[in-house]
N, C-alpha and C positions, 0 to 999 in steps of 0.2 A: 482438560489440562490438569496436570498434577504438579502443584507448586514445589513439592520436595524434590522432584526430578531435576529441577534447574539449579539447585543449591550447589555452587562450585563448578557447574558445568562450563566448559570452555566453548564460547560462542563467537563466531565471526560474522559481522554484518557489513555488507556493502551498502552505501547510500544512507549511512546513519545520520548524516547532517540534513537530510530531507525531512519532510513532514511525517510520513509513516515510519521512516527509519528512526527518527528521534523518539517517537512514542514507543516503538519496540525496544529501543535501548533503555528507556526509563523503566519499562515494565520488567525487562530481564534483570536490570540492576535491583529492582525491588524484590525479585525472586532470588537474588543472591548469586547470579551467574557471573563468571569472569569473562568480560566482553572486550573484544578488539573490533574497532570500527575502521573501515577503509572507504574514503570518500573524498571528493572535491570539497572545497569550502562550502559552507551553507549557501544555498542558492538564492536566498532572499534576505532582506534586512527590513524589519526584524526577522528573526528565525527562532523557532522553538529550541533548536540545538544550542544557540548562544544564550538565549534568555534563561533556559533551564540549567545552564552550566553542565551540559552532558559530558564535556571533555574532562570535567573534574571527577566523574564517577566511572569512566571507562578509559581504555587506552585508545586514543583517537589518532589515526594515521591519515595524513593527506595523501591522496593518490587517485589516479584515474584508472578505471577498469579497462580502458583501452591500452594501458601499459602492461603487457603480459608479464614481463620479467619482474617489475616491481610488485605486481599482484602475487606472483608466485612466491617471491621472497617473503612478503608479509604473511602470507598464509603459512609458509613453512615455519617462520619464527613463532607464529601464534599457536600452531599445533591444535587447531580447533577440533572439537568433536561434532559440532553442528554449525552449518553455514546457512545464513539467510541472505539471499541476493535481491536487494531492492534498488541498487543504483540504476538510474534510468533518466532519459529525457522524457518527462511524463506529461507534456502538454500537447494537445492536438493542434492548436493554432500555431504554436511555435514550430511544429514539425513542417508546416507549410513554408515557413521562411528559412528553416535550417534542416532540410531533409537529410543531407549528408551527415551532419552531426547526430541527428536522431537515429539513423540506421547504424552508424558506427558505434554509438554508445549502447543502444539497445540490443543490437545483434552481435557485433564483434565483442562488446563488453561481456555479454552472456557467454559466448564461446570461450573467451579468455578465463572467465570465472570457472567454468566447467573443466577446462584444461588444467588450470592450477589445482583444482580439487583432486584430480587424478593422482597427484603426487603427495597428497596429505595423508600421512600414515595413520593418524589417530582419528581421522574423519569417519563418521558413520551416517550422517544425514545432511542432505542439501535441499533447501526449499527455494525454488526460483519463482519470484513473484512477477507475474505479467499483468494482464488486464482483462476486463470484460470486453474490451474492444478488439480482442484478437480474433473474434469470430467473423466469418463472412456474413454480411448482412442478409437477413431473410425478410420476407414480407408477410410471413404467416402470423406474426404477433405472439408466437410462442416463445417462452423463455429459452435461452440458449442452454444446451446440455454439453457436457464435455466431449461427446462424440460428434458434435456438429462440425461442419467444415470450417477450417481456419481461413482468414482472409483479411480484408481491410481496405477501405476506400482511400483513406488519407495516409500519409507517411507514418504517423505515429501508430495507428492501428496495424498497418502492414508490418511495421518493425516488431510489434509485439507478437504477431502471428509467426514471424520468422524466428523470434526467440523461443517460442513454443516448439517449433520444428527442430531447432538446434538442440534444445533440451531433450526432446524425444530421441533424436539421433544419438546423442551421447548416452542416453539411458539404454538404448538398444545395442549400441556398439561397444561401450566400455563400462559404464557405471551400473548398469542394470543386469549384468550377466549373473547367473546363479552363484558364481564363485566370488563376485565382487563384495567387498565389505561395506561399500558406500551405496546408500539408497538415495535416489533423486526423485523429487516430485515438483510439479509446477502448481502455482496457486493463482486463481483468477478471482478478483473481487470487483465490487461495483463502484459507484461514485462515492468515495470515502470522504467524510467530512469530520471536523472536530476542532477543538481549540488549538491555536498555534500554527495554523496554515496561513501564510501570507503570499502564496503564489498568485500571480496574475492569471486572468482568464479561467478562474475557477469560481463558480457561482457564489458560494458562501463567503469565501475570503474577499471577493470583490465587493459583496454587499457590506461586510463588516468594515472594510477599509473606507468605503464611502460614508457609512453611517457615523463612524468615529470622527469624521471631518465635516459632518453636516451637509454632505452632498447627496444627490440622488443618483444611484448607479443606473447604468443602462443595461437592459437585458437583451441579449442577442437572439435567443431562440426560445421564447416563453412557452411554446407548446411542446418542446422536446421533453420526452419522458426518460427518466433515469432511475436505476436501482440505488437509492440513497442509503447509506449506512454509516454508523459511527465508527471511527477508526479502530476502536477497541474490539468490535465484533470480528472483522476479518483477521486482526492480529491474534485473537484467541484461536481462530482456526489454524493460522500458521504455526502457532506454538503446539497445538494439539497434533497437527500433522507431523511436525518434527519429532515429537515424542514417539509416535507410532512408527515412523521411519527408523528411528534409533533402535526401538525394541524389536520390531518385526520385519525390518528390512524391505525386501523387494515386494512384499505383499501390498504395500501402500505406495509403491513407485508408480505414479500415474499423474494425470492432470486432475485438478480439483477446483470446483466452483465454491466460493464462499460468499454467496449473495444474500441479500436481506429477504425477509418474508415478502410474498407477492404484494401485500398491501403497503409496503414501503416504497413501491414505485409511484412516482408522482411527477407531474410536469414542473418545469422550471418556474413558471409563474406561481404555482401553488406554494412551492417551497419559499420563493422570495417573499410572498405575502405573509407566510407564517414567521419567517425570520424578522421581517419588518415589525410585525405585531409584537413579537417577543422583545425586540430592541427598544421600542418606545413609540409614542404617538407622532413624533416628527420624522420617523423613518419612512421614506417613500422611494419608489423606483420609477424609471421611465423606459419606454421602448426605444431600442437602438434601431434606427431606420437605415443605417448604412449597410451596404452589401457585406455578407459574411462568408468566410470559407465554409464549405460543406461539412456538416457533422451528422452522424446518424440520428434520425428522428426519434428512435425509440430503442432502448436497451433493457434487457431483463435477464437474470441468471437463474437457472434451475439448480438449487443446491441439494437436491434429493440424495445424491451419492454421499455427500459429507454428513448429512443427517443420519442416513442408514448405516454407513460403514464406519464413520468416525465418531458418531454420537454428538456431532456439533450442532448447535442451534444459535441463531442470532438472538441476543438478549434485549436489545433496545429497539422498540418500534420507532416509527418516524417522528412522532410527537416527542418522545424522550430523546431521540437523536438530536433534534433541533434544539430542544431545551438545554441539554448538556452542553452543546456547542456554544449557544449564545451566552449561557451562564459563564462559561470559561472566559470568553472574550470580555464580557462585562466586568467580571472580577479582575481580570488582568488590567483592563482599561482604568479601573479605580485604584490601581497600585498593587494588586495581588502578585505574589511570587509565582512565576510560571511553573517552576518545578513542583512546588507544593500543590498548585492547582491540578496539575496533571497526576501527581501521585494520589491525590484525594479521589479523583475520578477512577483511577485504576483500582484503588482499594474498594470503592463502591461497586465497581463492575464485578470484581472477584467475589464480593459478598452477595451479589445479586440484588443490590439496592438501587432503586430508581428514584428520581427526584419526586 
């Protein structure tokens, strides 16, 4: 990533009120970009978006990506050079109770974004963020590569596979043609964690929410293995990818995995134990014995293409990922300023400094 590239760059973010979108907005603001965000109101209370006062440092527009005409108009007015699409229904368990909302947001919303981008005259690069869960499950134990079949057992995973297919179709039919000025890529990351996430049914945020109130959280699938990574690692990949798309166009128009190093994969129980240890001696968890909706037992991403072609590397191992995350929450819980805490971690990450 080249910090000077982003100075004054016009950037449009969908989903900037969510967890990853808020961190991305803070990072781009720190880099000096001119940012317009388009999103529904923050999905949780508290939220990093509100606590960090992100609406004070970017132009924030309330909007739903399912509203094509409003999205088109906002993008036309913003005249972005780069678009990051993060707006989504992002929870597996919620997708079981609201499959229609999940598919309409994740699939129709992505199609609307791509359609709106076709009319953006100054636009050069689009990064569509999907998920590691877009792949058809395999039983080989091998980390997923970008060339593996797309699929999805649950509505959320299937919706992300559909978003990938839609992005590929727009790339092949409209935005990826040799004469097109707009380059489009999709980005798939692992289980992203970090300070400022208060979504339900996510391991670390559920743990922290319980620990701060003196409760013992219940673990659903303690043996499930996931590719854990700090939010700043995949975001650094998205920023680098956008730079390459802007500078070199169709050469980098493809799907990309931004997963952690293989040794960052760990089961839920191991991560919960480490978060509890970092939080303090009174932090404990219990097993949830209730029946649970099905989730993939193991996930892992092969990020060899990003390493070899983009020069991207994850910077934080699992120990530092969890330490940075717990430190953020503890500092905020003691009265720390959410924006200052996030800005400090962004600065340390850019400088290559670990705790």
